[in-house]
N, C-alpha and C positions, 0 to 999 in steps of 0.2 A: 469117346473123346471127340470134341469139336475141332475140325481142321478148316480154317479159313484159307481158301485158295490164294487170296492176295497176300498172305504172309507165310506161306509154306513153299520153300524153294523147290523141294522135290515135286510137290503137286503142281506147281506153276510150270516146271519143266515138262511134266507129263502132258499138260493141256497144250503147251506151246508146240510140242512135238507132234501131237495129234493134228493140230491146226496146220502145221507145215507140211505134213504128209498129205492130208486131204486137199489143202489149198495149193499144193505144188509150188511152194515158195519158202525157201529157208529163212527169209527175213520176216515172215508173218508172226505177229505177236498177239497174245490175248491179254486184254486189260480189264480188270474187274472194277466195276463201279458200285453204286449203292444197290441195296437189295431189290429195288423195284425198277432198275434200269432195263430198258428194252434191248434185247440182243440185236446187234447190227454189225456191219463191217464198213470200214473206210478203206476202199481198195487202193486209194492213192497213198495213204499213210501206212498201209499194210498192217492195220490194227483191227482186231475183232473185239468188240465191247460186249461184256456180259455182266449180269447181276452177280454180286458176290454172295456166297452162301457157304453152307457147311459141307465140305468135301466128304465127310463120313456119312452124310445122309444119302441113302440110296436113291430116293426120288430126285434130289437135287443133282447128284452126279449123272444120272441118266438124262435129265433135262440138259445139263451142261454139255454132255457128250453129243447129244443131238444138235444142240445149238452150234457147237463147233463144226460138226459135219455139214450143217446147213450153210453157215457163213463161209466155211472153207470151200464148199461146193461153188458158191458164188465166185470166190476168188479164182477157182480153176476154170469154171465153165461159162460164167457170165461175161459176154463181150462188151465191156464198158464203153468202148469207142462206138460200137454199133448203137448202143442206147443213146449216147450223147448226140451223135449225128442225127438220129431219128427225132429226138426231142428238139434239137435246134431247128430242124426242118419244120417241125410243128410251130415253134415260136416265130419263125420267119413269116408265117402266114397270119399272125395276129395283128390287130390294129395298132398302129404306132410303132411297129418294129423298125429299128434302124440298122443294127448290126450286132454281131457277136464280138465282144471285146477280147483283147489278147489274153485276159485272165479266164476266159470261158463264159463270162456272164453276158446276158443279153441286154442291149441298150434300147430303150424306148423313148419316144418323143415326150412323154409326160409320166409323172409318178403314178398317176391314176391308171394309165394303160399298163405300166409295168406291174403294178399290184394285181390287176386283173389277170395278166398273163402268168404271174407267179402262182396264183391260185389254180388256174387251169392246168399248169404244168405239174403241180403237186398231185392233182387228181389223175392226170394221165400217167404219171410215173407209178402211182399206186396200182393202177390197172395193169400196167406193163409188168410190174414186179409180181403180181399174182400169177401170171402165166410163166414168168421166168423161174419162179420157185419150183414149178412142176418140172420144167425141162431140165434144170440143172440138178435137182434132187434125183431124178431118174438116172442121169448119167453118173452121178456120184455113187448111187447105190449099186449100179452095174459094175463100176470099177472097183469099189471096195464093199464086198458083201456084208462085212460087219457093220459098216456105216448105214447100210439099208435097215438093219435091225435097230440101230441107235436112232435113226430118223423116225422109224415107226413107233418106237417107245416114246420119243419126244412128243409126237403127234397125239398119242393116246393120253398122255398126261395133260396136254393142252386142251383136249376135248373134255376130259373129266373135270378140269378146272374151270370150264365155261368160257374159255378164250376163243373157241372156234364156232360158237353157236349164239343164238339170241332168240328173242320171242317174236321177232318180225315187226316190232314197233318202229324200227328204223329200216325202211324198205331198201334203201341204198346199201346199207351195211349187210342186210340179209342177203341181197343178191350177190355181193362180193363173197360172203361166206358160203353161200349155196354153191357157187361155181367152184371155189377153191376146195371145199370138202368133197364135192362130186369127183373132181379130178384126182384128189389124193386117194380116194377109195377106189375109183374105177381104173385109173391109169397107173398109179404108183402101187396099188395093192395094199395100202395101209388100212388097217382095220379100225383104228380109233377106238371108240366105245360104241358098238352097234346100237344099243338101246337109246343112247342119247342122240346119235346121228339120225336114226330112223324117225324119231320124233321130230327132229329139226327138219328133215326133208319133207315130212308129211305136211308141214306148214305151207309148202310151196303153192298148193292148189288154192289156198285161201289168201295168202299174202300176195302172190304174183298174178292171180286171176288169168286174164288173157295174155299176159306178158310171158308166162312160163314157157311156152313153145319157142319164143325168140331166144331165151337164155339157154334152154336145152339144146337148141340148134348151135349156139355158140360153143357150148361144152362139147358137142359132137365134133365141131370143126377143130377144137383144140386138142382132141384126143390124138395122140401121136406127135405132139409138139416136140421139136428136137433142136431148136436154135433160138438164139437171142432175137434175131430179126423176126422170126415167127411170133415170138412173145410180144414184140413191139407192135406188130400188125394186129394181133388179136387184142392187145391192150388198148389200141386206138379204137377198135370196134366197140369194146366194152365201155370205154370212156364216153364215146359218142352216144351210146344207148343211155348211159346214166345221166348225161347232161340233158338229154331230152326229157328224161324222167324228172330231173330236178326242176326243169322249166315247167313241166306239167303240174307238179306239186305246188310250185310257186304261184302259178296262175289260179289253181284251185283254191289256194289259201287266200289269195287276193279277192277272188269272187265270193268266197264265204264271208270275208270281212265286209265287202260291199253289201251282201245280202243281210248280214247282221245289222249294218248301219241303216239300211232301208227299213228293216223291221222295227228298229228302235224309234224311227220317226213316224211310223204308221199308227193308226188307232184301231185297226181291225185285228183283233186277237187271232182270228183264223189264219192270218198270214204266218203266224209263228209255227205252224205245222211243219214248215220246211227247215226249222232249226236243227232237227235231228240229223240232217245230212252232214252237218259240220263235224259230227263225231268220227267220220271216216278218216280224218287227218290224224 
């Protein structure tokens, strides 16, 4: 029998109770959206958003339980004010910054500067959240042993579904997943799917080249992470490394474009031997 969580009162009460226990908040609620919704939490509205599915399906229920433990863990252990203060401090150093408005948004001297700052902030927040996921999941699992099992099962399903790995074609995404998976396996003790993860980790030597040591060093520094502030500081380091990489890739792309333009203007076919270099992008 198919049971949709968004129209089953008893099932809805069960997930709400799980969220409230893990999240340490009797007002926390779970809201089910479309089947492809991304699990997340709005800590201000006290709402966990999850994709709707079939409660009687074992895989969906295990994923759902893990998502609730994850988002509830954020509610209990993520220090939102610490993150906001850290990110506002970062914004205050951006070109055109004027002030933080009463509603918490940043004011800039021009729309162009505001848009640039928003893009940078989203990238920084993503890097911070990567490390925050580790520190709060470890605390959640230590306090609630059953949640540790649920989180590990969730991770295994996400790995098997291809949500935690890639082929390395997007180097920035690969680095993020490389760090997150390494910390999940090494610090949280989550197994995932070893054959998939081992193949993914093996790509590092060819995808990262001489950058591998830098990111392995960051992983080592992050081992033992135990606070939101530490997640912010590590997130900033990762963000700055990724911004340098983005700039390098952009410069390389521009240089390749100029090289291609020069080749198209020339008459000496031998110059075209350099064209193969562009395939590295």
